[in-house]
C-alpha positions in Angstrom: 0.0 0.0 0.0 2.9 2.4 0.9 4.7 1.5 -2.4 1.5 2.3 -4.3 1.1 5.6 -2.6 4.7 6.4 -3.2 4.3 5.5 -6.9 1.2 7.7 -7.1 3.1 10.6 -5.5 5.9 10.3 -8.1 3.3 10.1 -10.9 1.6 13.3 -9.6 4.9 15.1 -9.4 5.7 14.1 -13.0 2.4 15.3 -14.2 2.8 18.6 -12.3 6.4 19.0 -13.7 5.2 18.5 -17.4 2.3 20.9 -16.8 -0.7 21.5 -19.1 -0.6 20.6 -22.8 0.1 24.3 -23.6 3.1 24.4 -21.3 4.5 21.1 -22.6 5.8 22.9 -25.8 8.4 24.3 -23.4 8.7 21.7 -20.6 9.2 18.7 -22.9 12.3 20.2 -24.8 13.7 21.3 -21.4 13.1 17.7 -20.1 15.0 16.3 -23.2 17.9 18.7 -22.7 18.2 17.8 -19.0 18.2 14.1 -19.8 20.9 14.5 -22.4 23.1 16.6 -20.2 22.7 14.1 -17.3 23.7 11.3 -19.7 26.7 13.3 -20.9 27.7 14.0 -17.3 27.5 10.2 -16.5 29.7 9.5 -19.5 32.3 12.1 -18.4 32.4 10.5 -15.0 32.9 7.1 -16.5 35.9 8.5 -18.4 37.3 9.9 -15.1 36.5 13.5 -15.7 34.6 16.1 -13.7 31.4 16.9 -15.6 31.2 20.4 -14.1 34.7 21.2 -15.5 33.7 19.6 -18.8 30.6 21.7 -19.2 32.4 24.8 -18.0 35.0 24.3 -20.8 32.2 24.2 -23.4 31.1 27.6 -22.2 34.7 28.9 -22.2 35.2 27.7 -25.7 32.3 29.8 -26.9 33.3 33.0 -25.2 30.5 32.8 -22.5 33.0 32.3 -19.7 36.6 33.6 -19.3 39.5 31.2 -20.1 42.6 31.1 -18.0 44.8 32.3 -20.8 44.4 34.0 -24.2 46.8 34.3 -27.1 48.1 37.7 -28.1 45.4 40.1 -29.3 42.5 37.8 -28.3 40.1 37.7 -25.5 36.6 36.8 -24.3 35.0 39.1 -27.0 37.1 37.3 -29.7 35.7 33.9 -28.8 32.1 35.2 -28.4 32.1 36.9 -31.8 33.4 33.7 -33.3 30.6 31.8 -31.6 28.0 34.2 -33.2 29.7 33.6 -36.5 29.0 29.8 -36.5 25.6 30.2 -34.7 24.3 32.3 -37.6 24.1 29.5 -40.3 22.6 27.2 -37.7 19.7 29.5 -37.1 19.0 29.7 -40.8 19.3 25.9 -41.3 17.0 25.1 -38.4 14.4 27.6 -39.8 14.6 25.8 -43.1 13.8 22.5 -41.5 11.0 24.0 -39.5 9.2 25.6 -42.4 9.1 22.3 -44.3 8.1 20.4 -41.2 5.1 22.7 -40.6 3.9 21.6 -44.1 4.3 18.0 -43.2 7.6 17.7 -45.1 11.1 16.6 -44.0 13.8 18.6 -45.6 16.9 16.5 -45.0 18.6 18.2 -48.0 19.6 21.4 -46.1 23.3 20.6 -46.4 23.1 20.1 -50.1 21.1 23.3 -50.6 23.7 25.2 -48.5 26.5 23.8 -50.6 25.0 24.5 -54.1 24.0 28.1 -53.0 27.4 28.8 -51.5 29.3 27.4 -54.5 27.3 29.3 -57.1 27.7 32.5 -55.1 31.4 31.9 -54.7 32.2 31.4 -58.4 29.9 34.2 -59.6 30.5 36.9 -57.1 33.1 35.6 -54.5 35.9 35.6 -57.1 34.9 38.9 -58.7 36.2 42.5 -58.1 32.8 44.0 -57.4 32.7 46.6 -54.6 31.7 45.3 -51.2 28.4 47.3 -51.1 27.3 45.3 -54.2 29.0 42.0 -53.7 27.8 41.3 -50.1 24.0 41.8 -50.8 24.4 40.0 -54.2 25.8 36.8 -52.6 22.8 36.7 -50.2 20.4 37.0 -53.1 22.1 34.4 -55.2 22.2 31.9 -52.3 18.5 32.5 -51.6 17.5 32.0 -55.3 19.6 28.9 -55.8 18.5 27.3 -52.5 14.9 28.1 -53.4 15.2 26.5 -56.8 16.8 23.3 -55.2 14.0 23.2 -52.6 11.3 23.8 -55.3 12.7 20.9 -57.3 12.2 18.5 -54.4 8.7 19.9 -53.9 8.0 19.4 -57.6 9.1 15.7 -57.5 6.8 15.3 -54.4 3.6 16.5 -55.9 4.1 15.6 -59.6 5.5 12.1 -59.1 4.8 11.4 -55.4 8.5 10.9 -54.8 9.2 11.0 -51.1 11.0 14.3 -50.3 13.5 12.5 -48.0 14.7 10.2 -50.9 15.0 13.0 -53.4 16.7 15.3 -50.9 19.3 12.7 -50.0 19.9 11.9 -53.7 20.4 15.6 -54.4 22.8 15.9 -51.5 25.0 13.3 -53.2 24.6 14.9 -56.6 25.5 18.4 -55.4 28.4 17.0 -53.3 30.2 15.1 -56.0 29.5 17.5 -59.0 30.6 20.5 -57.0 33.7 18.6 -55.8 34.6 17.8 -59.4 34.4 21.4 -60.4 36.4 22.6 -57.3 39.2 20.0 -57.8 39.3 20.8 -61.6 39.0 24.5 -61.8 38.9 26.2 -58.4 41.2 24.2 -56.1 43.8 25.9 -53.9 47.0 23.9 -54.3 48.0 24.4 -50.6 44.7 23.8 -48.7 43.2 21.5 -51.4 39.9 23.3 -50.8 38.3 25.9 -53.1 40.1 29.2 -53.5 39.0 31.6 -50.8 36.4 34.2 -51.7 37.5 37.9 -51.6 36.9 40.1 -48.6 34.6 42.2 -50.8 32.1 39.3 -50.9 32.6 37.8 -47.5 29.8 38.2 -45.0 32.1 38.1 -42.0 34.5 41.0 -41.4 37.9 39.8 -40.4 40.5 41.1 -38.0 38.4 44.0 -36.7 40.0 45.9 -33.8 37.6 46.3 -30.9 38.9 47.3 -27.4 42.4 46.4 -28.5 41.4 42.9 -29.5 41.3 41.4 -33.0 37.8 39.9 -33.7 35.3 39.1 -36.4 31.9 40.6 -37.1 29.3 38.3 -38.6 27.1 40.6 -40.7 24.6 37.8 -41.2 23.7 37.5 -37.6 21.4 40.5 -37.7 19.8 39.1 -40.8 19.3 35.8 -38.9 17.4 37.5 -36.1 15.3 39.4 -38.6 14.5 36.0 -40.3 13.4 34.5 -37.0 10.9 37.4 -36.4 9.6 37.3 -40.0 9.1 33.6 -40.0 7.4 33.6 -36.6 4.9 36.2 -38.0 4.6 34.4 -41.3 3.8 31.0 -39.8 1.5 32.2 -37.0 -0.2 35.3 -38.4 -0.6 35.0 -42.2 -3.1 33.1 -44.3 -0.3 31.3 -46.2 1.2 30.2 -43.0 -2.1 28.9 -41.8 -2.5 26.9 -45.1 1.0 25.4 -44.7 0.1 24.2 -41.2 -3.2 22.9 -42.4 -1.6 20.9 -45.2 1.0 19.6 -42.7 -1.7 18.6 -40.2 -4.0 16.8 -42.7 -3.5 17.1 -46.4 -6.8 15.6 -47.4 -8.8 17.7 -44.9 -7.0 20.8 -46.1 -7.8 20.0 -49.8 -11.4 19.4 -48.9 -11.5 22.8 -47.2 -10.3 24.4 -50.5 -6.5 24.7 -49.8 -4.3 23.9 -52.8 -2.0 21.3 -51.1 0.3 20.9 -54.1 0.9 24.7 -54.3 1.7 24.8 -50.6 4.1 21.9 -50.8 6.0 23.7 -53.5 5.9 27.0 -51.6 7.1 25.4 -48.3 10.0 23.7 -50.0 10.9 26.9 -51.9 11.0 28.9 -48.6 12.8 26.1 -46.9 15.4 26.0 -49.7 15.8 29.8 -49.6 16.5 29.7 -45.9 19.0 26.9 -46.4 20.7 29.0 -49.1 21.0 31.8 -46.5 22.6 29.3 -44.2 25.1 28.4 -47.0 25.8 32.1 -47.6 26.7 32.7 -43.9 28.6 29.4 -43.7 30.7 29.3 -46.9 31.0 33.0 -47.5 30.9 34.0 -43.8 32.2 31.6 -41.2 34.4 29.9 -43.8 35.8 31.5 -47.0 36.2 28.3 -48.9 34.5 24.9 -49.6 36.0 21.5 -48.7 35.4 19.0 -51.6 33.4 15.9 -50.9 32.2 17.2 -47.6 28.7 18.3 -46.6 28.4 20.7 -43.7 27.3 19.0 -40.5 25.2 22.2 -39.8 22.6 21.0 -42.2 22.1 17.7 -40.2 22.5 19.2 -36.7 19.7 21.7 -37.7 17.3 18.7 -37.6 18.0 18.2 -33.9 17.8 22.0 -33.3 14.4 22.2 -35.1 12.9 19.2 -33.1 14.3 20.6 -29.9 12.8 24.0 -30.6 9.4 22.4 -31.3 9.6 23.8 -34.9 8.9 27.2 -33.4 11.2 30.1 -34.7 11.6 31.5 -31.2 12.3 28.1 -29.7 14.8 27.5 -32.5 16.8 30.5 -31.3 17.1 28.9 -27.8 17.8 25.4 -29.0 20.4 26.5 -31.7 22.1 28.6 -29.0 22.5 25.5 -26.8 23.5 23.0 -29.6 26.0 25.5 -31.1 27.6 25.9 -27.6 28.1 22.1 -27.5 29.6 21.8 -31.0 31.7 25.0 -30.9 33.0 24.5 -27.4 34.0 20.8 -28.0 37.4 21.7 -29.4 38.4 23.7 -26.3 36.9 21.0 -24.1 39.2 18.5 -25.8 42.3 20.6 -25.4 41.7 21.8 -21.9 40.1 18.9 -20.2 41.1 16.0 -22.4 37.6 14.8 -23.2 37.1 13.5 -26.8 35.2 15.9 -29.1 32.9 13.1 -29.9 31.3 13.6 -26.5 29.7 16.8 -27.9 28.3 14.9 -30.9 26.9 12.2 -28.5 25.2 14.8 -26.3 23.6 16.4 -29.4 22.5 13.0 -30.6 20.9 12.3 -27.3 19.1 15.6 -27.4 17.7 14.5 -30.8 16.8 11.1 -29.5 14.9 12.5 -26.5 13.3 15.3 -28.5 12.1 12.7 -31.0 10.4 10.9 -28.1 8.4 14.1 -27.5 5.1 12.5 -28.7 5.5 9.7 -26.2 6.6 12.1 -23.4 3.6 14.3 -24.2 1.2 11.4 -24.1 2.7 10.0 -20.9 1.5 12.7 -18.5 -2.0 12.6 -20.0 -2.3 8.8 -19.5 -0.9 9.2 -16.0 -3.3 12.0 -15.2 -6.3 10.0 -16.5 -5.2 6.9 -14.4 -4.8 9.0 -11.3 -8.2 10.7 -11.8 -9.8 7.3 -12.2 -8.1 6.1 -9.0 -9.3 9.2 -7.2 -12.9 8.6 -8.4 -12.8 4.9 -7.3 -11.4 5.9 -3.9 -14.1 8.6 -3.5 -16.8 6.0 -4.5 -15.3 3.5 -2.0 -15.3 6.1 0.8 -18.9 7.0 0.0 -20.0 3.4 0.0 -18.1 2.8 3.3 -19.8 5.9 4.9 -23.2 4.6 3.7 -22.6 1.2 5.2 -21.6 2.8 8.5 -24.7 4.9 8.5 -26.9 1.8 8.0 -25.2 0.0 10.8 -25.8 3.0 13.1 -29.5 3.0 12.2 -29.8 -0.7 13.1 
């Protein structure tokens, strides 16, 4: 009996912790994050390392905490601005996944769309002598257009031939990867780095070696654009007719069609917008954070963005918070490895666990409801038993 009461107390605490269905959009991602961080801490202890020091080193590597020592001309601001630089493409990439997901589509081709947009922008504008005031906006426009075309092609295959978008996106990833690698290694390779020739500073979206408070740092110009994109996409998804139609198609395509929504048009539109955002991720990654493209390699940002999107509940505001955390883990892993001696793969493992627990969100969301229903039923039975018992006692008193 005591064990049953203890179990009920724990169940009630779990239901209270998860909160109402409205609050679960926040509590469930937080629950997934806590579980993954706990699992990461356990693994660090198994490896004989202090998890507090391990997580502290992640923050130090991102410029969110002071390091013990800095190289000449560098400081906390240098690390933080570098963190903003790599955080920017992650925001765009996660938004790309979110827009497609709202329409019931899974854009796993973000990395390929980043690559094709970044490559075309590099060879058309990045190697040109155009003035910076023209070159920088132009690479953004080119990446958006190329990314939108790549996304639209996936959407076209989906509604014309009913080809699953996951299959076509993966195939395009390989096609873009190897065709672009061929052109880089044939025409644009740097003989020293064996990567593509670096783009000019006139077209690069990250200003280099800027002196601020006596420190050399970078300034990611695309970060402001990323924050604007978050606000615009939040308004677009939640407060426009087109955004409502996209969500209606994602929720139930047949019902949306019956209600007069053109599902095929919205599939194309969702993939076009998703591709354009992926193109912006490519612009800020290949012509911002980096200045060149490594052949035969797809950016991990495009795949990590899936975890970021799921963790942020496909909500643009939630994506800012989840991308902030995931980027800390990936960016700070190098410093964690050098200062604490923990393998960088620990960071990938923690990110993977976040994705795993976030993917279990449907189960976690259903669990409190089932538990609450069971507890309510138990309460009703106990109340009925107490009422029957009181009635029996009353009858005995009358006798």
